[in-house]
N, C-alpha and C positions, 0 to 999 in steps of 0.2 A: 291585338296588342303587339307592339313592336318587340321583336326578339333582341335581347341585349347581347352585344358582342362578348365573346369569351374573354376572361381576364388573361392578360399575358402571363406566361409561365416564368417565374423568377429563375434566372440562371446564375451560376457562380462563375463569373468571368475571371480573367487573369488579375484584374485590379482587386477584385474581392479576395482572390487567393492570396495576393501579396499582403493585403491589409490583415487578413487572418493570421498569416505566417508571422508578420511583424508583431501582431498583438500577442501571439504565443511567445515570441522572443522577449517582449517586455515583461510578460508574466514570469518568465524564467530568470530574469535579471536578478531579482531579489534572492531566489535560492542559490544562484551562482555566486553572488556576493557573500551569502551566508556560508556556503561551502568553502569559499576562499578564506573567510574569517576563521572557520573551524580548523582548516589545515594550518593557518598561521598560528592559531592558538596552540595547536599541538606542537608546532615547531618551537614556540616560546616555552611551553611546558617542559619540553624534552631537551632543549638546546639544539639549534638547527644543525650544527656540525655532527653531533652525536647521532641525531635522527638520520641524517644522510648516510652515515656509516651503517646504521642498522638496516635501512632500506636497501643498501647495497649488498647486505648479507643475505637477503631473501633469495631463495632458490626459485628462479623464474620458471622452472619446470612444474612448479606447483600451481601456476596460473591456470593451466588447462583443467585440472580437477576442481579448482576453486570456482572458475567460471562455469564449469559443468554443473556444479551443485546449485549455483544461482539459476541456471537454465532449468534444472529440475524444479526449483521453486516456481518459476514462471509457468512451466508446463502444467504442473499440478493445479495452480491457481486458475489457469485457463480452462482446465477440465471442470473445475468448480463453477466458473463463469458460464460455460456451456450447459452444465447441469441446471443451473438456476434459470437461464434463458428458456430452456425447454420446459422447465417446471411451471413457468407462468405464461407459456404460449408465445414467446418472442422468437421469431424465426429469421435467422440470418445465415447466409452461406458461411462455410468454415473460413474462407478467406476474409470476408468482411468482418466476421465476428472476431477473428484474430487481430485484424487491423485495429478495431475499436479497443480491444483489450490492451494492445501494446501502446496505443496513443494515451491510454489512461495512466501510464507511468509518468510521463512529464506533467500531465494534468494533476497528478496526485501530489506533486511537490509544491503544494500550496498550503496556507494555514488551515489546519484541521483536515486536510485532504479534500476540502470542499470542491476544488476544481475538478475532482474526479467525477462529479455529477454531470460533467460535460459528456461523459459516455452515454448518458441517457438520451441527450439530444442527438448524438451520432446514431444511436440505434434507431431512433424514430426517423431521422432524415434518410437513412439507408434502407428504409422500408421494413424494419424489423418488427415494429409494433409501437404501442403507446409509450411515451416517455415516462409516464407515471409508473408503469410496471418496471421499467429499467431503473428508475430511481430506487425502487424497493430492492432490486437486485444489488445495486451498489451499496446500499445501507446494510444488506444482509452480509455482503462480503466483509465489510469493515467490522461488523459485530462478531462474526465467526472468527475473523483474524484475532480480535482481542481475546476471546476465550481460548483459542488455540495457542496463542503465545503464552498466556498465563499458565495453561496446562503444561507447556514445555518447560516453563520456569519451575513449576512444581516437580516435574520429572528430574530436571537438573539439580534441584535444590538438595537432592540426596548427597551431593558432594559437599554441601555446606549446611549441616544440621541446624546451625544457629539461625539460618535464614528461612528454614522450611516453613515456619509458621506464617511469615509474611507472604510467601508465595501462595500458600493455601488460602489465606484470607483474600488475596487478590482474585484468585480463581473463583472462590465462592461468590464474591460480590459481582464479578463480571457475569458469571452464569446466572445469578439471580436477576441481573438487569435484562439479560436476554429472555429469561422466563417471563418477566413482567411485560416485555414487549410482545410476547405471544399470548398474553392473557387479555381476552376481549374487554372485560370489565375495567381493567386498568387503563387500557387504551381509550375507552370511551371517556373515562374520567380525565385522562390527560388531554384529550382533544377538547373536552369541555373547558378546561383551563386555558388552553391555547386560543380557543375561540373568543375569549375575553380580551385578548391582546389586539388592539386596533389594527396593527400591521399584519396580523395573521388571520383576522376574522374573515376577510374576503377570500382566503385560500383554504378555508376549512374543508370544502368539498374535495380539493386536491389532496389534502392531508389524509382524509378518510379513505380515498382510493389507494393511496400509497400504503397506509397501514393495513388495509385489507389484503393487499398482495404480500406485504411483509409477513403477515401472520401465516400465510401459506408456506412461505420459505422457512419459517421457524418451527414448523411442525416436527415432532420427534424424528421421523424417518429422514426427512430432508436435512434436518439439523445435524444428525449423526454423520451423514455422508460428508456434509460440508466441513464439519469439524475434523474428521479424519484426514480429508484432503488438506485442510489448513495446517494441521499439526505436521503432516509429512512434508509440506512445502516449506514451512518456516524451520522445521527441524533440519532440512537439507542445508539451509543457509547457516544454521547454528553449527552444523558439522563443518561447514566451510570456515567459520570463525575459529573453531577448535583446530582445524588443519593448519591455519596460519600460526596460531599460538604454539602448536607442537613443532613447527619449523624452527622456532627459537628455543623452545623448552620441550624436548622430546618426551619427557615424562608427564606432561600436563594431561589432566583428565579430560576425556571427551565430554562427559556429563557436565563438568565445570564450564567447558566452552559453550555448550548449549544454554546453560543457565545464564552465563554472562551476556551472551548475545540476546537472549530473550528479555532479560531485565533491562539491558541498555536500550533495546528497541521500544519497550514499554515506556520507559522514562521519556525517551524522545517523542513518542506519540502523544503522551499525556500532556506535554507542554503545548501542543497544537501548533508548534513552529513548522514551517515548510519542510517536509521530509524529516522532521525531527532534528534538523541541522543544529549544530552547536551542542544541544542537549545530549543527543545520542553519542556523539564523539567524546564529549566530556565524561559521560557515564561509563562508556566502554574502557577508556583509558584509566579512569578513576578506579573501576572495579579491578582491573589488572594490577594497577599500582598497589591497591589495598591488599592484594594477594601475594605481594612480594616481587612483582616484576619491575625492573627499572624503568624510569620514565621514557627513555629513548625507545626501548623495545615495545612498551605499551603503546606509545604514539605510532610507531611503525605498523604494528598489528592493526590498529584502528584505521589508519589511512588506507592500508591495502584492502581491508575488508569493506570499507565504505565505498571505495572505488569499484570493487568487484560486485557490489550488491546494488546500492542506490544509484550510483552514476552509470553503471553498466545498463541498468534498467532504463534510465532516462535516455541514454544514447539509442537503445533499441526502439524506444517509443518515438524519438525524433526521426529515426530512419523510416518509420512506418507512416509518418504524417503525409508525405506527398502521395503515396499510394491511396490512402484513405480519402484524401481530398479529391483525387481524380475520380474515385468512385462516387463521391458526393456530387461532383459536377455532372457526371454521366447520369446519375439518378434524376437530378433536377431537370436535365434536358429531355 
């Protein structure tokens, strides 16, 4: 029997790199336009001249602690990412894992954050393990973020007793949803329903693999660690929001700041818009306005915070793309 020649190894050449880079750029075009529209909307809401004056009043020395709190958010979420990878047996060096995590930031600025599933492909291509397990990790991240932010909203709602019930209802519903996803019988029932959908019927085996891994990540011990890290991470950004508010209103409540940031983030996330753009900005400015802050100041706070959280993360992710791609090319070769 004649021995078949080995198949050529696929390599990621410079042309492939350029196409992938330009593809990422096209995917970020819509979020960039939405971000521009959000800032223009804030300028219209507040009057551009007054907004410029309020932005000029901001103490630039606060940028260091503000960005530092955002970095704390990213570090804590990276620790959760590492914890989840180890929990399901995915192995990457710290450098490669950090690169994948950072690249997830620009990938997450997509409708419903679905682009973040690209991290699973990166994990597989960098030799970390099966993409299906990494998909479960990404899903677990999003689920624990949802519960953690609702929990922070409940904590902050003590500053607004009238809204306390709404926050607790949201936390209860989100926690119940996570509990259902960790319940085998419910998952089997849900997969049975999905199997009747022609588009998903052929992927039922993949879905079963993902849900099996997801259940392991949602067990009480792992869930508790992930939620604590998530609450600390998003709480840091909530404190950053409160820090900016207090720069304009020194007597403002820290808890109120955490509540406003958590609720605004939830509203933006639930709209499924890329990065929660337009909805999050509108919610944050609207909440501050409803609490007595003038439109120009509310818009200024919102702009500064979104720049130091969402767009800061996107820039860090874009800075990590070339290094991750070089490692991909080296792995393929």
